[in-house]
N, CA, C and O atoms as a CHARMM CRD file, in Angstrom:
* protein
*
  352
    1    1 MET  N      9.22200 -26.91000   9.04300 PROA 1      0.00000
    2    1 MET  CA     8.63500 -25.75200   9.66700 PROA 1      0.00000
    3    1 MET  C      9.71400 -24.68200   9.84100 PROA 1      0.00000
    4    1 MET  O     10.78700 -24.96900  10.37000 PROA 1      0.00000
    5    2 PRO  N      9.43400 -23.43300   9.39300 PROA 2      0.00000
    6    2 PRO  CA    10.44300 -22.38400   9.50900 PROA 2      0.00000
    7    2 PRO  C     10.71600 -22.01300  10.96000 PROA 2      0.00000
    8    2 PRO  O      9.81900 -22.03300  11.80300 PROA 2      0.00000
    9    3 MET  N     11.95600 -21.67700  11.23000 PROA 3      0.00000
   10    3 MET  CA    12.35700 -21.30300  12.58200 PROA 3      0.00000
   11    3 MET  C     12.25400 -19.80300  12.81800 PROA 3      0.00000
   12    3 MET  O     12.27400 -19.35700  13.96500 PROA 3      0.00000
   13    4 ALA  N     12.14300 -19.01700  11.74900 PROA 4      0.00000
   14    4 ALA  CA    12.05000 -17.56900  11.88900 PROA 4      0.00000
   15    4 ALA  C     11.24600 -17.02000  10.72900 PROA 4      0.00000
   16    4 ALA  O     10.99900 -17.71600   9.74400 PROA 4      0.00000
   17    5 GLY  N     10.84200 -15.77500  10.85200 PROA 5      0.00000
   18    5 GLY  CA    10.07600 -15.13900   9.79300 PROA 5      0.00000
   19    5 GLY  C      9.15100 -14.11200  10.39000 PROA 5      0.00000
   20    5 GLY  O      9.23200 -13.80200  11.57900 PROA 5      0.00000
   21    6 HSD  N      8.27900 -13.58900   9.56900 PROA 6      0.00000
   22    6 HSD  CA     7.31700 -12.61400  10.06800 PROA 6      0.00000
   23    6 HSD  C      6.02700 -12.73800   9.27600 PROA 6      0.00000
   24    6 HSD  O      5.99900 -13.30400   8.18300 PROA 6      0.00000
   25    7 HSD  N      4.96700 -12.20000   9.84700 PROA 7      0.00000
   26    7 HSD  CA     3.64500 -12.27500   9.23300 PROA 7      0.00000
   27    7 HSD  C      3.10800 -10.88600   8.95300 PROA 7      0.00000
   28    7 HSD  O      1.91700 -10.62700   9.12500 PROA 7      0.00000
   29    8 GLY  N      3.97500 -10.00000   8.52500 PROA 8      0.00000
   30    8 GLY  CA     3.53600  -8.65900   8.19600 PROA 8      0.00000
   31    8 GLY  C      4.04800  -7.64000   9.18200 PROA 8      0.00000
   32    8 GLY  O      4.63700  -7.96900  10.21200 PROA 8      0.00000
   33    9 GLU  N      3.80900  -6.40400   8.83800 PROA 9      0.00000
   34    9 GLU  CA     4.35800  -5.29400   9.61200 PROA 9      0.00000
   35    9 GLU  C      3.80000  -5.23700  11.03300 PROA 9      0.00000
   36    9 GLU  O      4.56600  -5.09700  11.98700 PROA 9      0.00000
   37   10 HSD  N      2.49100  -5.34300  11.18800 PROA 10     0.00000
   38   10 HSD  CA     1.89100  -5.22400  12.51900 PROA 10     0.00000
   39   10 HSD  C      2.32600  -6.35500  13.44700 PROA 10     0.00000
   40   10 HSD  O      2.72500  -6.10800  14.58500 PROA 10     0.00000
   41   11 THR  N      2.25000  -7.58800  12.96700 PROA 11     0.00000
   42   11 THR  CA     2.62900  -8.73000  13.79600 PROA 11     0.00000
   43   11 THR  C      4.10400  -8.66800  14.17200 PROA 11     0.00000
   44   11 THR  O      4.48200  -8.99500  15.29700 PROA 11     0.00000
   45   12 THR  N      4.93200  -8.24600  13.22200 PROA 12     0.00000
   46   12 THR  CA     6.35600  -8.09100  13.51300 PROA 12     0.00000
   47   12 THR  C      6.55900  -7.06600  14.61200 PROA 12     0.00000
   48   12 THR  O      7.36600  -7.27800  15.51700 PROA 12     0.00000
   49   13 TRP  N      5.83800  -5.96100  14.54400 PROA 13     0.00000
   50   13 TRP  CA     5.91700  -4.90800  15.56600 PROA 13     0.00000
   51   13 TRP  C      5.53300  -5.45000  16.94500 PROA 13     0.00000
   52   13 TRP  O      6.21500  -5.17400  17.93200 PROA 13     0.00000
   53   14 VAL  N      4.45700  -6.21000  17.01400 PROA 14     0.00000
   54   14 VAL  CA     3.98400  -6.74100  18.29700 PROA 14     0.00000
   55   14 VAL  C      5.01100  -7.70700  18.89300 PROA 14     0.00000
   56   14 VAL  O      5.33800  -7.61000  20.07600 PROA 14     0.00000
   57   15 VAL  N      5.51500  -8.63000  18.08700 PROA 15     0.00000
   58   15 VAL  CA     6.45200  -9.64000  18.58400 PROA 15     0.00000
   59   15 VAL  C      7.76100  -9.00000  19.03600 PROA 15     0.00000
   60   15 VAL  O      8.24900  -9.28000  20.13100 PROA 15     0.00000
   61   16 ILE  N      8.32700  -8.14400  18.19300 PROA 16     0.00000
   62   16 ILE  CA     9.60400  -7.51600  18.53900 PROA 16     0.00000
   63   16 ILE  C      9.42900  -6.54100  19.70100 PROA 16     0.00000
   64   16 ILE  O     10.28700  -6.45200  20.57900 PROA 16     0.00000
   65   17 GLY  N      8.30700  -5.80700  19.70100 PROA 17     0.00000
   66   17 GLY  CA     8.06800  -4.80500  20.73700 PROA 17     0.00000
   67   17 GLY  C      7.94700  -5.37500  22.13800 PROA 17     0.00000
   68   17 GLY  O      8.12600  -4.64400  23.11200 PROA 17     0.00000
   69   18 LYS  N      7.65000  -6.65100  22.26300 PROA 18     0.00000
   70   18 LYS  CA     7.54600  -7.27000  23.58700 PROA 18     0.00000
   71   18 LYS  C      8.90700  -7.42800  24.25400 PROA 18     0.00000
   72   18 LYS  O      8.99900  -7.46100  25.48100 PROA 18     0.00000
   73   19 LYS  N      9.96000  -7.52700  23.45200 PROA 19     0.00000
   74   19 LYS  CA    11.27800  -7.80600  24.02500 PROA 19     0.00000
   75   19 LYS  C     12.30900  -6.71600  23.78000 PROA 19     0.00000
   76   19 LYS  O     13.29300  -6.62600  24.51300 PROA 19     0.00000
   77   20 PHE  N     12.10200  -5.87800  22.75300 PROA 20     0.00000
   78   20 PHE  CA    13.13400  -4.92200  22.37900 PROA 20     0.00000
   79   20 PHE  C     12.55400  -3.54000  22.16100 PROA 20     0.00000
   80   20 PHE  O     11.35200  -3.38600  21.94600 PROA 20     0.00000
   81   21 TYR  N     13.43600  -2.51200  22.22000 PROA 21     0.00000
   82   21 TYR  CA    13.06600  -1.14300  21.87700 PROA 21     0.00000
   83   21 TYR  C     14.32400  -0.37300  21.50600 PROA 21     0.00000
   84   21 TYR  O     15.34500  -0.49100  22.18400 PROA 21     0.00000
   85   22 TRP  N     14.26100   0.41200  20.43600 PROA 22     0.00000
   86   22 TRP  CA    15.31200   1.35600  20.08600 PROA 22     0.00000
   87   22 TRP  C     14.63300   2.54400  19.41400 PROA 22     0.00000
   88   22 TRP  O     13.47800   2.44800  18.99900 PROA 22     0.00000
   89   23 LEU  N     15.34500   3.66000  19.30700 PROA 23     0.00000
   90   23 LEU  CA    14.74100   4.91900  18.88600 PROA 23     0.00000
   91   23 LEU  C     14.09700   4.87100  17.50400 PROA 23     0.00000
   92   23 LEU  O     12.98900   5.38000  17.33400 PROA 23     0.00000
   93   24 GLU  N     14.73800   4.29000  16.53800 PROA 24     0.00000
   94   24 GLU  CA    14.18900   4.26600  15.18300 PROA 24     0.00000
   95   24 GLU  C     13.57300   2.90900  14.85000 PROA 24     0.00000
   96   24 GLU  O     13.66200   2.43400  13.71800 PROA 24     0.00000
   97   25 MET  N     12.96000   2.30500  15.83500 PROA 25     0.00000
   98   25 MET  CA    12.39800   0.96400  15.68400 PROA 25     0.00000
   99   25 MET  C     11.31800   0.92100  14.59500 PROA 25     0.00000
  100   25 MET  O     11.28500  -0.01400  13.79400 PROA 25     0.00000
  101   26 LYS  N     10.44200   1.91900  14.56200 PROA 26     0.00000
  102   26 LYS  CA     9.35200   1.93100  13.58300 PROA 26     0.00000
  103   26 LYS  C      9.89900   1.99300  12.15800 PROA 26     0.00000
  104   26 LYS  O      9.45000   1.24700  11.28800 PROA 26     0.00000
  105   27 ASP  N     10.86700   2.87800  11.91600 PROA 27     0.00000
  106   27 ASP  CA    11.45800   2.99500  10.58000 PROA 27     0.00000
  107   27 ASP  C     12.16000   1.70400  10.17400 PROA 27     0.00000
  108   27 ASP  O     12.03600   1.26300   9.03100 PROA 27     0.00000
  109   28 ASP  N     12.88900   1.10200  11.09500 PROA 28     0.00000
  110   28 ASP  CA    13.59700  -0.14900  10.80200 PROA 28     0.00000
  111   28 ASP  C     12.62300  -1.27500  10.49200 PROA 28     0.00000
  112   28 ASP  O     12.85900  -2.08200   9.59200 PROA 28     0.00000
  113   29 ARG  N     11.52800  -1.32500  11.24100 PROA 29     0.00000
  114   29 ARG  CA    10.51900  -2.36200  11.01400 PROA 29     0.00000
  115   29 ARG  C      9.89900  -2.20800   9.63200 PROA 29     0.00000
  116   29 ARG  O      9.77700  -3.18700   8.89600 PROA 29     0.00000
  117   30 GLU  N      9.50400  -0.98100   9.27100 PROA 30     0.00000
  118   30 GLU  CA     8.89900  -0.74800   7.96000 PROA 30     0.00000
  119   30 GLU  C      9.87200  -1.11000   6.83900 PROA 30     0.00000
  120   30 GLU  O      9.48100  -1.72300   5.84500 PROA 30     0.00000
  121   31 HSD  N     11.12100  -0.73300   7.00000 PROA 31     0.00000
  122   31 HSD  CA    12.13300  -1.03900   5.98700 PROA 31     0.00000
  123   31 HSD  C     12.31800  -2.55900   5.85500 PROA 31     0.00000
  124   31 HSD  O     12.40100  -3.07800   4.74200 PROA 31     0.00000
  125   32 PHE  N     12.38200  -3.25600   6.96900 PROA 32     0.00000
  126   32 PHE  CA    12.57600  -4.70600   6.95000 PROA 32     0.00000
  127   32 PHE  C     11.43300  -5.40500   6.21600 PROA 32     0.00000
  128   32 PHE  O     11.67300  -6.25100   5.35500 PROA 32     0.00000
  129   33 VAL  N     10.20300  -5.05500   6.55100 PROA 33     0.00000
  130   33 VAL  CA     9.04800  -5.71700   5.94700 PROA 33     0.00000
  131   33 VAL  C      8.94800  -5.36900   4.45600 PROA 33     0.00000
  132   33 VAL  O      8.66400  -6.24400   3.63800 PROA 33     0.00000
  133   34 CYS  N      9.17700  -4.11400   4.10200 PROA 34     0.00000
  134   34 CYS  CA     9.04900  -3.69400   2.70300 PROA 34     0.00000
  135   34 CYS  C     10.14700  -4.25300   1.80600 PROA 34     0.00000
  136   34 CYS  O      9.95400  -4.37000   0.59600 PROA 34     0.00000
  137   35 THR  N     11.28700  -4.59700   2.37600 PROA 35     0.00000
  138   35 THR  CA    12.38500  -5.10600   1.56400 PROA 35     0.00000
  139   35 THR  C     12.54100  -6.62000   1.65000 PROA 35     0.00000
  140   35 THR  O     13.47200  -7.18000   1.07200 PROA 35     0.00000
  141   36 CYS  N     11.65000  -7.27900   2.35600 PROA 36     0.00000
  142   36 CYS  CA    11.72500  -8.72900   2.48900 PROA 36     0.00000
  143   36 CYS  C     11.09000  -9.37000   1.25100 PROA 36     0.00000
  144   36 CYS  O      9.87100  -9.32700   1.08500 PROA 36     0.00000
  145   37 VAL  N     11.90000  -9.95000   0.40300 PROA 37     0.00000
  146   37 VAL  CA    11.42700 -10.52700  -0.85800 PROA 37     0.00000
  147   37 VAL  C     10.44800 -11.67500  -0.60600 PROA 37     0.00000
  148   37 VAL  O      9.41300 -11.76400  -1.26500 PROA 37     0.00000
  149   38 LYS  N     10.77100 -12.54500   0.33700 PROA 38     0.00000
  150   38 LYS  CA     9.88900 -13.69000   0.60900 PROA 38     0.00000
  151   38 LYS  C      8.51200 -13.22900   1.06900 PROA 38     0.00000
  152   38 LYS  O      7.49800 -13.79400   0.66100 PROA 38     0.00000
  153   39 TYR  N      8.47200 -12.19600   1.92400 PROA 39     0.00000
  154   39 TYR  CA     7.18200 -11.69000   2.39800 PROA 39     0.00000
  155   39 TYR  C      6.38600 -11.08400   1.24400 PROA 39     0.00000
  156   39 TYR  O      5.18000 -11.31400   1.14500 PROA 39     0.00000
  157   40 GLN  N      7.03200 -10.32100   0.37600 PROA 40     0.00000
  158   40 GLN  CA     6.33100  -9.69800  -0.74400 PROA 40     0.00000
  159   40 GLN  C      5.72900 -10.75600  -1.66000 PROA 40     0.00000
  160   40 GLN  O      4.61900 -10.57500  -2.15900 PROA 40     0.00000
  161   41 ILE  N      6.43700 -11.85000  -1.88800 PROA 41     0.00000
  162   41 ILE  CA     5.92100 -12.93300  -2.73500 PROA 41     0.00000
  163   41 ILE  C      4.75400 -13.63600  -2.04700 PROA 41     0.00000
  164   41 ILE  O      3.71300 -13.85700  -2.66600 PROA 41     0.00000
  165   42 MET  N      4.91800 -13.98500  -0.78700 PROA 42     0.00000
  166   42 MET  CA     3.86500 -14.70900  -0.05900 PROA 42     0.00000
  167   42 MET  C      2.62600 -13.84800   0.14300 PROA 42     0.00000
  168   42 MET  O      1.50500 -14.35600   0.11600 PROA 42     0.00000
  169   43 LYS  N      2.82100 -12.55000   0.34600 PROA 43     0.00000
  170   43 LYS  CA     1.69600 -11.64400   0.54900 PROA 43     0.00000
  171   43 LYS  C      0.76600 -11.68600  -0.65500 PROA 43     0.00000
  172   43 LYS  O     -0.45400 -11.68500  -0.49500 PROA 43     0.00000
  173   44 SER  N      1.32800 -11.72200  -1.85700 PROA 44     0.00000
  174   44 SER  CA     0.49500 -11.72700  -3.05700 PROA 44     0.00000
  175   44 SER  C     -0.26700 -13.04300  -3.20600 PROA 44     0.00000
  176   44 SER  O     -1.34300 -13.05900  -3.80300 PROA 44     0.00000
  177   45 ILE  N      0.26400 -14.13800  -2.68100 PROA 45     0.00000
  178   45 ILE  CA    -0.41100 -15.43200  -2.76800 PROA 45     0.00000
  179   45 ILE  C     -1.65500 -15.46200  -1.88600 PROA 45     0.00000
  180   45 ILE  O     -2.68000 -16.02000  -2.27900 PROA 45     0.00000
  181   46 TYR  N     -1.57200 -14.85900  -0.68400 PROA 46     0.00000
  182   46 TYR  CA    -2.67100 -14.94000   0.27200 PROA 46     0.00000
  183   46 TYR  C     -3.69900 -13.82500   0.13600 PROA 46     0.00000
  184   46 TYR  O     -4.75500 -13.87700   0.76800 PROA 46     0.00000
  185   47 LYS  N     -3.40300 -12.82100  -0.67900 PROA 47     0.00000
  186   47 LYS  CA    -4.37200 -11.74700  -0.87200 PROA 47     0.00000
  187   47 LYS  C     -5.56800 -12.25600  -1.65700 PROA 47     0.00000
  188   47 LYS  O     -5.44400 -13.13400  -2.51100 PROA 47     0.00000
  189   48 LYS  N     -6.72300 -11.69400  -1.35500 PROA 48     0.00000
  190   48 LYS  CA    -7.92300 -12.06100  -2.08400 PROA 48     0.00000
  191   48 LYS  C     -7.79100 -11.59300  -3.53200 PROA 48     0.00000
  192   48 LYS  O     -7.39700 -10.45500  -3.78900 PROA 48     0.00000
  193   49 LYS  N     -8.11500 -12.45500  -4.45100 PROA 49     0.00000
  194   49 LYS  CA    -8.00300 -12.13400  -5.86400 PROA 49     0.00000
  195   49 LYS  C     -9.10700 -11.15800  -6.26400 PROA 49     0.00000
  196   49 LYS  O    -10.21900 -11.20000  -5.73800 PROA 49     0.00000
  197   50 HSD  N     -8.77400 -10.28600  -7.19900 PROA 50     0.00000
  198   50 HSD  CA    -9.75900  -9.35200  -7.72400 PROA 50     0.00000
  199   50 HSD  C    -10.71500 -10.08800  -8.64300 PROA 50     0.00000
  200   50 HSD  O    -10.37400 -11.11800  -9.22600 PROA 50     0.00000
  201   51 GLY  N    -11.90800  -9.54800  -8.76100 PROA 51     0.00000
  202   51 GLY  CA   -12.86400 -10.11600  -9.70100 PROA 51     0.00000
  203   51 GLY  C    -12.46800  -9.75500 -11.12200 PROA 51     0.00000
  204   51 GLY  O    -11.47700  -9.05600 -11.33600 PROA 51     0.00000
  205   52 LEU  N    -13.22500 -10.21900 -12.07500 PROA 52     0.00000
  206   52 LEU  CA   -12.95400  -9.89600 -13.46500 PROA 52     0.00000
  207   52 LEU  C    -13.25900  -8.42600 -13.71900 PROA 52     0.00000
  208   52 LEU  O    -14.26000  -7.89000 -13.24400 PROA 52     0.00000
  209   53 TYR  N    -12.39100  -7.79700 -14.46400 PROA 53     0.00000
  210   53 TYR  CA   -12.62900  -6.40000 -14.80800 PROA 53     0.00000
  211   53 TYR  C    -13.64600  -6.33000 -15.93200 PROA 53     0.00000
  212   53 TYR  O    -13.60900  -7.11800 -16.87600 PROA 53     0.00000
  213   54 ARG  N    -14.54900  -5.37700 -15.81400 PROA 54     0.00000
  214   54 ARG  CA   -15.54300  -5.16200 -16.85600 PROA 54     0.00000
  215   54 ARG  C    -15.34000  -3.76500 -17.41600 PROA 54     0.00000
  216   54 ARG  O    -15.17200  -2.81500 -16.65200 PROA 54     0.00000
  217   55 PRO  N    -15.35400  -3.62200 -18.72700 PROA 55     0.00000
  218   55 PRO  CA   -15.15900  -2.28500 -19.29900 PROA 55     0.00000
  219   55 PRO  C    -16.32800  -1.36700 -18.95800 PROA 55     0.00000
  220   55 PRO  O    -17.47400  -1.80300 -18.85200 PROA 55     0.00000
  221   56 LEU  N    -16.01000  -0.09400 -18.79100 PROA 56     0.00000
  222   56 LEU  CA   -17.05400   0.89600 -18.54800 PROA 56     0.00000
  223   56 LEU  C    -17.81600   1.14800 -19.84100 PROA 56     0.00000
  224   56 LEU  O    -17.24100   1.05900 -20.92600 PROA 56     0.00000
  225   57 PRO  N    -19.10600   1.46200 -19.73700 PROA 57     0.00000
  226   57 PRO  CA   -19.85100   1.76600 -20.96100 PROA 57     0.00000
  227   57 PRO  C    -19.30900   3.04600 -21.60200 PROA 57     0.00000
  228   57 PRO  O    -18.86400   3.95500 -20.90200 PROA 57     0.00000
  229   58 ILE  N    -19.34800   3.11100 -22.90600 PROA 58     0.00000
  230   58 ILE  CA   -18.86100   4.28600 -23.63000 PROA 58     0.00000
  231   58 ILE  C    -19.91900   5.38200 -23.53500 PROA 58     0.00000
  232   58 ILE  O    -21.06800   5.16100 -23.92000 PROA 58     0.00000
  233   59 PRO  N    -19.54900   6.56400 -23.02600 PROA 59     0.00000
  234   59 PRO  CA   -20.53600   7.65100 -22.90700 PROA 59     0.00000
  235   59 PRO  C    -21.00100   8.13000 -24.29000 PROA 59     0.00000
  236   59 PRO  O    -20.26900   8.04200 -25.27600 PROA 59     0.00000
  237   60 ASN  N    -22.22000   8.63000 -24.32900 PROA 60     0.00000
  238   60 ASN  CA   -22.78000   9.11900 -25.58700 PROA 60     0.00000
  239   60 ASN  C    -22.35800  10.55100 -25.90100 PROA 60     0.00000
  240   60 ASN  O    -22.33800  10.95500 -27.06300 PROA 60     0.00000
  241   61 GLU  N    -22.02600  11.30900 -24.87300 PROA 61     0.00000
  242   61 GLU  CA   -21.65500  12.71000 -25.07500 PROA 61     0.00000
  243   61 GLU  C    -20.64500  13.13900 -24.01400 PROA 61     0.00000
  244   61 GLU  O    -20.53600  12.49300 -22.97200 PROA 61     0.00000
  245   62 PRO  N    -19.89600  14.23200 -24.26800 PROA 62     0.00000
  246   62 PRO  CA   -18.92100  14.71000 -23.28200 PROA 62     0.00000
  247   62 PRO  C    -19.60100  15.08300 -21.95800 PROA 62     0.00000
  248   62 PRO  O    -20.75700  15.50800 -21.95000 PROA 62     0.00000
  249   63 TRP  N    -18.90200  14.92800 -20.87200 PROA 63     0.00000
  250   63 TRP  CA   -19.33400  15.26200 -19.50800 PROA 63     0.00000
  251   63 TRP  C    -20.47100  14.37200 -19.00300 PROA 63     0.00000
  252   63 TRP  O    -21.07200  14.67500 -17.97300 PROA 63     0.00000
  253   64 GLU  N    -20.77100  13.29400 -19.70300 PROA 64     0.00000
  254   64 GLU  CA   -21.81200  12.37800 -19.24400 PROA 64     0.00000
  255   64 GLU  C    -21.30900  11.54500 -18.05700 PROA 64     0.00000
  256   64 GLU  O    -22.06500  11.20300 -17.14800 PROA 64     0.00000
  257   65 ASN  N    -20.01800  11.23200 -18.09400 PROA 65     0.00000
  258   65 ASN  CA   -19.42600  10.43200 -17.01700 PROA 65     0.00000
  259   65 ASN  C    -18.11000  11.08600 -16.60800 PROA 65     0.00000
  260   65 ASN  O    -17.14100  11.06600 -17.36600 PROA 65     0.00000
  261   66 VAL  N    -18.07700  11.66200 -15.41400 PROA 66     0.00000
  262   66 VAL  CA   -16.89200  12.34300 -14.90900 PROA 66     0.00000
  263   66 VAL  C    -16.48300  11.68200 -13.60000 PROA 66     0.00000
  264   66 VAL  O    -17.32900  11.40500 -12.74900 PROA 66     0.00000
  265   67 SER  N    -15.18800  11.43100 -13.43800 PROA 67     0.00000
  266   67 SER  CA   -14.71500  10.87000 -12.17500 PROA 67     0.00000
  267   67 SER  C    -13.55300  11.70300 -11.66100 PROA 67     0.00000
  268   67 SER  O    -12.83600  12.33400 -12.43800 PROA 67     0.00000
  269   68 MET  N    -13.37300  11.69900 -10.33000 PROA 68     0.00000
  270   68 MET  CA   -12.30000  12.44300  -9.68200 PROA 68     0.00000
  271   68 MET  C    -11.57200  11.51600  -8.72200 PROA 68     0.00000
  272   68 MET  O    -12.15700  10.59900  -8.14700 PROA 68     0.00000
  273   69 ASP  N    -10.29300  11.77700  -8.56800 PROA 69     0.00000
  274   69 ASP  CA    -9.50700  11.02000  -7.60400 PROA 69     0.00000
  275   69 ASP  C     -8.50600  11.96900  -6.97700 PROA 69     0.00000
  276   69 ASP  O     -7.90900  12.79700  -7.66600 PROA 69     0.00000
  277   70 PHE  N     -8.32100  11.85000  -5.66300 PROA 70     0.00000
  278   70 PHE  CA    -7.35500  12.66700  -4.93900 PROA 70     0.00000
  279   70 PHE  C     -6.21000  11.78000  -4.47300 PROA 70     0.00000
  280   70 PHE  O     -6.44000  10.70200  -3.92400 PROA 70     0.00000
  281   71 MET  N     -4.99100  12.22300  -4.68600 PROA 71     0.00000
  282   71 MET  CA    -3.82100  11.57200  -4.10400 PROA 71     0.00000
  283   71 MET  C     -3.21100  12.59000  -3.15100 PROA 71     0.00000
  284   71 MET  O     -2.75800  13.65500  -3.57200 PROA 71     0.00000
  285   72 THR  N     -3.20200  12.25600  -1.86600 PROA 72     0.00000
  286   72 THR  CA    -2.73500  13.20200  -0.85400 PROA 72     0.00000
  287   72 THR  C     -1.54200  12.64300  -0.09900 PROA 72     0.00000
  288   72 THR  O     -1.23500  11.45300  -0.17100 PROA 72     0.00000
  289   73 GLN  N     -0.87500  13.53600   0.62900 PROA 73     0.00000
  290   73 GLN  CA     0.27700  13.19400   1.45900 PROA 73     0.00000
  291   73 GLN  C      1.37000  12.52300   0.63500 PROA 73     0.00000
  292   73 GLN  O      1.96500  11.53300   1.05900 PROA 73     0.00000
  293   74 ILE  N      1.62200  13.07100  -0.53900 PROA 74     0.00000
  294   74 ILE  CA     2.71100  12.57700  -1.37500 PROA 74     0.00000
  295   74 ILE  C      3.88600  13.53900  -1.23400 PROA 74     0.00000
  296   74 ILE  O      3.84400  14.44300  -0.40100 PROA 74     0.00000
  297   75 PHE  N      4.91600  13.35900  -2.02400 PROA 75     0.00000
  298   75 PHE  CA     6.09400  14.21800  -1.94700 PROA 75     0.00000
  299   75 PHE  C      5.68700  15.67500  -2.17000 PROA 75     0.00000
  300   75 PHE  O      4.73100  15.95200  -2.89300 PROA 75     0.00000
  301   76 LYS  N      6.41700  16.60500  -1.54400 PROA 76     0.00000
  302   76 LYS  CA     6.13600  18.02600  -1.71900 PROA 76     0.00000
  303   76 LYS  C      6.87700  18.56100  -2.92800 PROA 76     0.00000
  304   76 LYS  O      8.04800  18.25000  -3.14500 PROA 76     0.00000
  305   77 TRP  N      6.17400  19.37800  -3.72100 PROA 77     0.00000
  306   77 TRP  CA     6.77400  20.04000  -4.86400 PROA 77     0.00000
  307   77 TRP  C      6.16100  21.43000  -4.96000 PROA 77     0.00000
  308   77 TRP  O      4.94300  21.57400  -5.06800 PROA 77     0.00000
  309   78 ASN  N      6.99700  22.43700  -4.92000 PROA 78     0.00000
  310   78 ASN  CA     6.53100  23.83100  -4.90600 PROA 78     0.00000
  311   78 ASN  C      5.52700  24.08000  -3.78500 PROA 78     0.00000
  312   78 ASN  O      4.57300  24.83700  -3.96500 PROA 78     0.00000
  313   79 GLY  N      5.73200  23.45400  -2.63800 PROA 79     0.00000
  314   79 GLY  CA     4.86200  23.65300  -1.47900 PROA 79     0.00000
  315   79 GLY  C      3.55400  22.88700  -1.52200 PROA 79     0.00000
  316   79 GLY  O      2.73000  23.03700  -0.62000 PROA 79     0.00000
  317   80 MET  N      3.34000  22.07200  -2.54400 PROA 80     0.00000
  318   80 MET  CA     2.07900  21.30800  -2.65800 PROA 80     0.00000
  319   80 MET  C      2.34700  19.82900  -2.46500 PROA 80     0.00000
  320   80 MET  O      3.39700  19.32300  -2.86300 PROA 80     0.00000
  321   81 ASP  N      1.37600  19.11800  -1.84000 PROA 81     0.00000
  322   81 ASP  CA     1.56500  17.69300  -1.57400 PROA 81     0.00000
  323   81 ASP  C      0.32500  16.86300  -1.92900 PROA 81     0.00000
  324   81 ASP  O      0.06300  15.84000  -1.29700 PROA 81     0.00000
  325   82 ALA  N     -0.43600  17.30400  -2.93900 PROA 82     0.00000
  326   82 ALA  CA    -1.62800  16.55500  -3.33400 PROA 82     0.00000
  327   82 ALA  C     -1.84500  16.72700  -4.84000 PROA 82     0.00000
  328   82 ALA  O     -1.40100  17.70200  -5.44500 PROA 82     0.00000
  329   83 ILE  N     -2.54000  15.74900  -5.42000 PROA 83     0.00000
  330   83 ILE  CA    -2.87600  15.78900  -6.84100 PROA 83     0.00000
  331   83 ILE  C     -4.37200  15.49000  -6.95800 PROA 83     0.00000
  332   83 ILE  O     -4.87800  14.55400  -6.33900 PROA 83     0.00000
  333   84 LEU  N     -5.06900  16.29600  -7.75700 PROA 84     0.00000
  334   84 LEU  CA    -6.46000  16.03400  -8.10600 PROA 84     0.00000
  335   84 LEU  C     -6.46700  15.60600  -9.56700 PROA 84     0.00000
  336   84 LEU  O     -5.97100  16.32200 -10.43600 PROA 84     0.00000
  337   85 MET  N     -7.03800  14.42200  -9.83300 PROA 85     0.00000
  338   85 MET  CA    -7.12300  13.93400 -11.20100 PROA 85     0.00000
  339   85 MET  C     -8.59700  13.85100 -11.59200 PROA 85     0.00000
  340   85 MET  O     -9.39100  13.21600 -10.89700 PROA 85     0.00000
  341   86 VAL  N     -8.95700  14.48500 -12.69000 PROA 86     0.00000
  342   86 VAL  CA   -10.32300  14.47500 -13.19300 PROA 86     0.00000
  343   86 VAL  C    -10.30500  13.81800 -14.56400 PROA 86     0.00000
  344   86 VAL  O     -9.51000  14.18100 -15.43100 PROA 86     0.00000
  345   87 VAL  N    -11.19900  12.83900 -14.74900 PROA 87     0.00000
  346   87 VAL  CA   -11.29200  12.12400 -16.02600 PROA 87     0.00000
  347   87 VAL  C    -12.67900  12.31900 -16.59300 PROA 87     0.00000
  348   87 VAL  O    -13.67900  12.07900 -15.91700 PROA 87     0.00000
  349   88 ASN  N    -12.73400  12.76100 -17.85100 PROA 88     0.00000
  350   88 ASN  CA   -14.01000  12.96700 -18.53100 PROA 88     0.00000
  351   88 ASN  C    -14.17300  11.85800 -19.54500 PROA 88     0.00000
  352   88 ASN  O    -15.18000  11.81200 -20.25200 PROA 88     0.00000
């Protein structure tokens, strides 16, 4: 049985927050969890597996099937921090 470890970012925050506090605690916690190799490996084992991918039907004509996706709150470039992707 392991003597130490963590069960993700939130649980780590709750356990540590009961006994300790420092100014950049949130940043340190996120960095610790994101850089923990053992946690990253174990996380993928316990995640629910995706179903089988099925190909989309081939459209008969242009603009028959259009999809959009927004990526927001990303790095700023020329004062903009979002990307709109449209697929026809």
